[in-house]
C-alpha positions, 0 to 999 in steps of 0.5 A: 096663276097659283103655283108654289114656284110662283108663290100663289095658291099651293100647288106642291102636291100636284103631279106634273108629267108629260103630255104624250111619251116620246116613245108611244109617239115615236111607235104611232109615227114609225110603227109602220113606215108606210102608213105614216100619213094614214096614221096621221089622218087618223088622228083627230083633225085638230090635232096639230101637236101630233101632226107636228110630232109626226112631221119632225121624225119624217123630216130626219129622213132624206127620203121623206121630206115631201111626206114630212112638209104635207104633215107640217102644213096640216099641223099648221092648218089644224092650229093656225094660232099655235106659234110653236108649229108655225116655227117649226114649219118655218125652220123646216122650210129654210133649213131643208128646201131653202124656201126662206120667203115662205119660212118668213111669212110663217115666222111673222104670223108666230111673231104677231101671235107671241111677241114675247116668246124668245123661241119665236123672236129668234127663229123669225130674226134668223129666217129674215136675215136668211132672205136673198137681197134685194131693194127691201134688204134695209126694211128687212134688217130693220124687222129683224134688229126689231126682233132681236132687240126685243129678245135682248130685253127678254134674254140678254144672255141668249147668245145665238140671238145676241150674236146675230144682233151684233152681227147685223149691227156690225154689218151696217157699220153700227160699231158702237151698238155691235159693241154694247150688244157683245159687252152685255152678252159677255157680262152674262158669260164671263170668261168665255174665250171666244166672246171676250176676243170678239169683243176686243176686236168689237171695241177697237172697230168702235174706237174705244181702244181703252175697253178693248185693252181692258177685256184683253188685260182680263183675257191674259189674267185667266190664261195665266192662272193655273189650273188648280186656280181655273178650277176654283174660280169655276167652283166659285162661279158655281156655288153662286149659281153662274153655272154657264160661267162655271162651264165655260171656264171648265171648258177652257180648262178642258181644251188646255188639258184634254187628258185631265180626268178631274177637269172633265168630270167636273165639267159633266157635273156642272152640266148636270147642275145647270140642267137641274138648276131652277127656272132652267127651260125644259129644252135646256134642261134635257140639252144639258142632262144629255151633254152631262151624260156624254161627257161622263161616259166619255171618261176612261173605264176606270174613272167611271167605276168610281162611286161618285161617278157613278152617283152622278150618272144615277142622278143624270138618268134619274132627272132624265126620266130614266128612273129604272136605270137610275134604280138599277145602277144605285141598287148595284152600288148599295150592294157593293157597299154594304149599303153605305148611308150615302148611297141609300139616301140616294136610291130611296127617293127613287124607289119611293117614286115608283112605290117600290116600298117592299125594297125599301122595307128590306133596305132599312131592315138590312141597315138596321141588323147590320149597324154597329151601334157603338159607333156614331156612324153605326147609329146613324146608319141604324137611325136611318134604316129604322126610319126607313123600315117604319115609312115603308110598313107604313106605306105597306098598310102594316101599321102594327108591325111598324108599331111593333118595330118602334115599341122594341126600339123604345125598350132597347134604347129608352124613351125619346120625343122621336119615338114617342111622337112616331108612334102617336103619328102611326096611332093617329093614322090607324084611328087609334085617336084615344092611344094617340092623345095618351102618347102626346101626354107623356113627359118626353114630348111635355112643352116645357121639356121640349123647349129646355136646351137638349144636348146640342144646345137647341130647343127641340123645335122640330118635335113641337111643330110635329106635336101640334100638327099631330093635335091638329090631325086629331081635331084638337086645335085648341091644344095645337095652338097652345104648343104653337104659343108655347114655342113662339112666347119668347117673340123669337123672329125666327120661331114666329116664322117657323110657327106660321110656315108650319100652319101654312104648310097644313094649309092653316092660313088663318091660324098663321096670321097672328104669328106673321103679324107678330114677327113683323111687329118684332122686326119694326121694333128693331128685334134681332133676328138672327137670319143674314137677310135684309130687313126690308127683304124679310119684311117683304117675305112676311108681308108676301106670306100675309098677303097669301094668308089673307087671300086664302082667308078670303080677306081680299082688301087686306091680301091686296094691301100686303101684295102693294106693300111688298111691291112698294119694298120690291118693285120688281117682285114678279110673284107679287105682281102675279099674285095680286094680278091674278087675285083681282082677275079671278075675282072679276076686280080692278081688271085692266090693273091686274092685266098690267100687273101680270104683263110686268111679271110675264116680261120679267119672267117670260117662260114662267108658266104660272105667269103665262096662264095668269096673263090667259086668265085676265084676258079671258076675264076681260072678254079677249078669249082668242088672246086667253087662248093663245097665252093658256095653250102656251101655259099649257106647253110650259107646265104640262099636266097642270089642272088649273091650266087645263080647266082654264084652257077648257073655260076658253075653249067653251068661250070660243064655241069649241066644245070637244077641245073644251071637253078634252082639257077638262077631262086631263085636268079631272084625271090629275084629281087635284082637290082644288078644283076636281069639283068645278071640273066635274061640274063643268063637264057635266054642263057640257054633256047636257049641251 
């Protein structure tokens, strides 16, 4: 699968958004309390997710349980191979109706359909353990242990699942195994007081008093920490990306100092950081953002009025999809602070997201007008305002006015590389190629001048990159490559990497290859890199980029060699596994090897939608259409609104003889308007219409 984050085909420009707004579903389901079932009947028969959403809404109402059950069962009947529908019905049967045997039947089917889905594994084990006792009790517990041990391999930090496994082992008097489960869980949740206390008892029951004492000493060490030291420890864990550990430390501090505003605020911020951290599941993200907002809004009024707290609230709202509320909050802050640049930088991306370019233009103009250029702070504020003003005018199509602003600034401040390049970019966009080329010949942006040290003691490398990109945009490829050659002439590894990355970002993969090869040769020759990265890690990163460049240049054998070289350096590099496996599968080559590579990638990162898509595509290429459908539908859940996944889904529906679903998938893919596959999707839709 070709996601940017998966290191495969550039998808960075693809807009990802949810399938159906929650508000719309709520209105459909609750707009008329007496007609929910009729509304569901009106939905397409295959619309399992629609029925499922309606069922969950009804399940929250005590007097509508029978209606909810009917909708749950119809959802499963509409899409019997969708594991999440089975799990939803099972949880409803177990929690609301106490019908554990029926619930177990559904979780067993879900387990068979999706044996590597962590939510399925957890739910299956929970239902099995809830079954009434009887002659098969030992067999049922063995099945639960099997599912939980599989979950342990995939998600060893999962507290709910691992605590259940620990309790089962304890119940069976398997004290060594129970302690082992708990010890591994504690390693992922350092500082979790309750887990550590349980681990002390587990070690003692297992006869390992030395380990029990060691854990107890660690608890005493934390107990002896001052509040300041505990806060510092939490900060260090957060900086390392260990947000769960930081949260646990701060939760303990809040329990001991419930009135301490700084600790409570830090805890709210840490929930936010975990929620937006890379790799966080959509469910965890939603839960953490909601928790962060609740914690923040529970602070006293005076603390919430602090600009830092209001900035955090705006960030939480923005990441939760409540953009208009975030913008309103930030605009109030902006006015109160007289366009404080820090707050402006928070507000502008949200305004950009909403296309509010007129408001951005006004903010930029105010910053320019108010700035006191006699101070460094004022100059920086003016520069920020100028950049916002020019970009807003550009977005509004007022290119001549934007040029006038830049020309006036040049008259005031004198010629500079920044101003010359900005004018050239606007001229190029306006189609005034000759004037743009003339700007690029000015002395202020001469290659040798930009390569000389500036006031900060460094060459103007970003300006050189901008100049090269402009030449490419103007069709002057020879001049662009000359800029890059001048930039990388000294063989500096960092400059070679800068050039190759710039080529990559422009889609110039073939042009990036010589620079990547030179960078690798310099590293192999022992040249200093100036980077705080191990040489083998750097080699692996460069070979990965080289593999991508070869693949994009249709030099597939050379690409495969590079990805295999990455795996020789880093055997657990799931992105290299996925890229190589997908490339082979897409080309119809080495399909069994491709499938094995992708399976390994999914095992390492089971909730990566790009990897799951690759797995479905490899199975499709092997003719395993039903298995492919299951994985591709899960990929679509993990990464909604992705045109490649939707196209793959359409292909598998065609293969399964379901043209209606295929058409729906293709139409959704076409609506995203991804230039990489828009033509192929149109062609497939046309073929369907002729059938």
